[in-house]
Residue, then its C-alpha position, 0 to 999 in steps of 0.5 A: m739736703l732733701r731732709l733739711t728742706l723737709a725739716a725747714g718746711a715743716i718748721a715754717l708750718a708749725i709753731p708750739t703749744q706748751s712749756q719751753a724756755q722762759q715762757v708762761p703759757a698764754a692765757e685762755n679767753a677768760t682764764v687767769l693763769r698763775p705764774l709758773v714757779v720753778t725751783t731748780p735755777l736758784r735752789r728755791e722757788t722763783a717765778l719762771v717769768r723773772s728767771t735770769s737763766s734759760v729754763t725749760v719746763i716739761d709738765e704732766e700734760e706734755l708727758r701725757k701727750s708725748a710719743a716717747p717710750d722712755l726718758p732719753s727719747l723724751l729729752k732729745r727734742y728740747t733745745g740745748v739737749s743732746i742724747v747719745g744713746y747706745g741703742g733703744q730702751g734699757a741701753s746706756s744713754n748720756v744727756y749733754l746740755r749745750g755741748m757739755s758732756a754727760g759728766q759736765t751735766l748734773v742730773l737730779v731726782n727731786g734735787v738729789r744727785t744721781a750720777s755714779a761716782t765711778s763713771g760720773t754719769s747718770s743712768i737716765f735710761n733707768i728712770p721711768l716716765a711713769s714716776i715723773e710729774r715734771i722736769e725742769i731743765t736749767k741751762g748754763p753754769h750753776s756750780a754756784q748753786y750745786g757745786a761740781d758738774a753743773i757746767g752745761g746745766v741741770v736736769n731736775i726730775i721731779t717725781k709724782q707728789g701728793g696732795q688733794c686731787a685735781d677734782g678736789r677729792s681727798a684721794c684718787a688713783s690711776i692705773t695704766t697698761g699698754v703694749t709696744h712694738p717691738w713687742g713689749g708691755y707695761v703696767s703702772a699704778d699710782m695713788r695720791g691724796r691727803s689724809e684726815g690728819g693733813v698728810d699729803y702722800s703719793i705712791g706709785g710703781s711700774i713694771l715694763g718689759t720689751r724684747g727690743y732689737d739688735f742694738t749694734t751693727p755687724l761692725a760693732w765690737g762684740h756684735e751678737p746678732d740677737d735682740d737686746g731686751f729690757l725688764q724694769g720695775s720701779l717704786n716712787f713715793s712722797l710724804a709731806k705735812e704742813y705745821g704751824w711752824g713749817r713743813l716736814y717732807a720725804d720722797g724717793l725713787f727706786a728702779r731696777g732694770r735688767s738690760q741686754y747688750d752685745d759682747t763676745f763670749p765669754s764676756s758679760n752681755e747683761v747688766d742689772t742696774d739699781t738706781f735710788a735717790g731719796k731725801a727727808g727734810a724740814r722747812l722751818r718758818h721762823s716768820d713770814s719773811w724768814s725760813s730755813t731748810v735742812e735735808l738728809s739725802s742718799s743716792l745709789d747707782h749699782s750695776t752688776n754684769f753677767r752672762d747666762g746668770v753667771s756674774g762677770d768681772s765687773e761690779f760697781d756699787t757707788r753710794r752718796y750720803g749728804i746733808f744740806a742746810s740753808t736759811e733764806k731771808t726776804f726783806e723790802a727796802g723802798d720799792a725793792r724786794h731783796v732775798v738773801t740765802g746762805g747755807a752749807e752742804a756736805y756729802r760722802e761718796q763711797v765705792d764698792s767694786t770688783v775693780d781694785f780702786e786705791v781709794t774707795s771714799r771721799d768727803l766733799a763740803a761746801v758753803f754758799g751764799q746768794y743774793s737776789v733783788e727785784h726792783g720794778a722791771l729789773t731782777i738780779d740774781s747772784g751766787l758764790r760758792y766754795d767747795h772743798n774735796e779731800q782728793f783734789g782741793s778746793a774750787t770757788t765758783y760764782n754767777i750773776g744774772a739779770s732780767f729786765e722787762i723793756v716794755p710789757d711782755l718783752v724781757a731781756r736777760a743776761s748772765y755770766g757764771t763759772g763752773f767746775r767738774a770733779p774728777t771721778f773715781n775712774d779718772l783718779y784711781y782706775p787701775n792702769y787707766s787713771n791719774p791721781n794728780l788730775r785737777p778739776e775741769k773749769s769753765r766760764s760762760y755767758e748768755l744773752g737772751l730775749n723773751w717776747r710775747p707779741t700777742d696772747r697766743t705767740t711767744l718767741d724766746v732766743a738765747f745766745y751763749q758761749t762757754w770756755l772749758t779749761d783743764a779738760i780731762a783728755s786721754n790718748p792712745p796707747t796708754y789712755l792715761p787721763f791728763n789736764v790739757a784740753r781746752a774747748k769753746v762752745t758757741g751756740v744759739e737757741a730759738t723757740v717760737t710758739h703759737e696758738f692759731n685758734d682754739r683747736w690748732s697750735g704749734k711750736a718750732s725751734i732751732d738749736y745751733r752750736s759750734p763745739k770746738n777743741e781749741d787745741n787743734g781747732r776740730y769739732i768735739p765728737y758726738r756733739d750736735r751742731f744743728k738740730a731743728t724741731a717742729e710740732l703741730e697739735f690739733a684738738a680734733t674734738d673735745s675728746l681727741d687730741l692729735t700731735a705730730r712732732l718732727l726732729y731734724g738732726a744734722a750730721r756730726y763727727a764721731d771721732a776726735a780727728n773729725t774723719v768719721k761722720l754720722p749722717e743727718y736724720v729726720t724723725v717724725d712722731f705721732a700721738a693720739n689721745y682720746t678721752f672717753d670720760a673723766q675716768s678713762s682715756l686711750k693713747f696711741s703713739v708712734e715714735n719714728l713713724f717712717d722708720e728712719q735708720y740713724s745712729t748717735v754712736t758709731n755702729y749703734r742703731a737708734p730706735g726704729r719705728t715704735f708703736n705704743l697703745s695704752f689705756t688709763r683708768v682713774f679711780 
């Protein structure tokens, strides 16, 4: 109760700065800001202020100021997002959106699927922050745009892109080096620019290593009393060129990480994980109001387990090759602006593993259409998609949403949509623990939201949502064979308020409440956050020094389906100081979990304790 009071008090005092939900940053005194554009909700560029979905944008500036050492630590403080982690850096971590599981949450890198075809989850721990320029989190069902797995929403991680530098130069570069405690270090470098021939380019890479800490408690299965370290290298690139007829582009991210974990001898206790996502595409401009896009994409998730350099008995290599094509036409009719989009998508998933899967590949294909209209203060978005999977058949999904500016700076939104999750290769074909007759999970959801800017310095965003899940895949001891029977209902409320007190002080506060219930037995679904609150306070101490403090309160939640095991509540505080020496040099000092709160998001797995970070960046 004391912790809850502390969290509530901090939230009452602090309210934020930038980039949450559907807000557009407040204008500075004489500065005119361009409308923020997002691509994830409708799979095409749209103005965030007119979005009919709940969208959170994490930009480069927020990444720079964060105390988070990795992607899971960064994401966990945003509304609608839950992170279930099996330790610190390098440990397996899952991202849940609005109470949906990691397999029901679609994670993309530059619009390319990253999830393993066997587990159905993405290795988010293996995506380095140093490669990221921006993250768009779109909440609610988006299977009508993306197909399978986008039930809870979509997390689209956009890597660093090329183009002219912020100061107008045609080329620039930066290098960052730092140390962390528990002991570790890292270095990253990137270069971006525009060649004389008009090619926008970006290339970057990073190396990091940490000794880590003992991720498990003595009660954990396979506990080994040693530190669990992590070593990772990564490379990212992008290329693009504009022509009179359109644009050619390509981008990609590759990362290899070696993670240590606990398991008893002679079982494996280390794993090498390779993650790749890349695409090449062309955007054809037929006219000022008509364009088409064609993309080829590929992704890889490869893991090899071993002990003392000797490979173990589990290796999983999943690959995905896809093609995407769409055409988009805009036309005016009276005072209304209409946008019609149609297209098709197909991809193949392949598995190569030491596990003897009965089927090792499958083809998926889809056709889709979207229609949007803007008429004055009203925006309507709609979508319809048909997916065919050669393993389980077909699925048809749709969504419709509307936003309406009731009065200036007061926008209401509403949406309804359906979604589905495709059974994975593990669900269907893992020897002795699978069911080839599984059907896809299905969902239906609605949301009501309100975004209000009472002043240029204050923004309030509130959303209420409900999701019903049917044919959910479940399993029970002693056989653990999966089957389609489970039903679930998740009801939730999200609220975020931001405020600039003056030119130096600003703040943010949010609450995230949900009730994730199994409708078959009335119990709570395990490992789902039921209440979370965050608060931030930012102070521009001088023109060179920015200070940021962030608090996160996580309420107690159940860790088992019977609701007999509870993980306790916790409060963490992060702090970051960014000092700019000049236009080329800056220093950052940050502390995650300042008061060394001991807590877990998975039974018998320790979440990171106090973590220090000191880094120096030089721009050339």
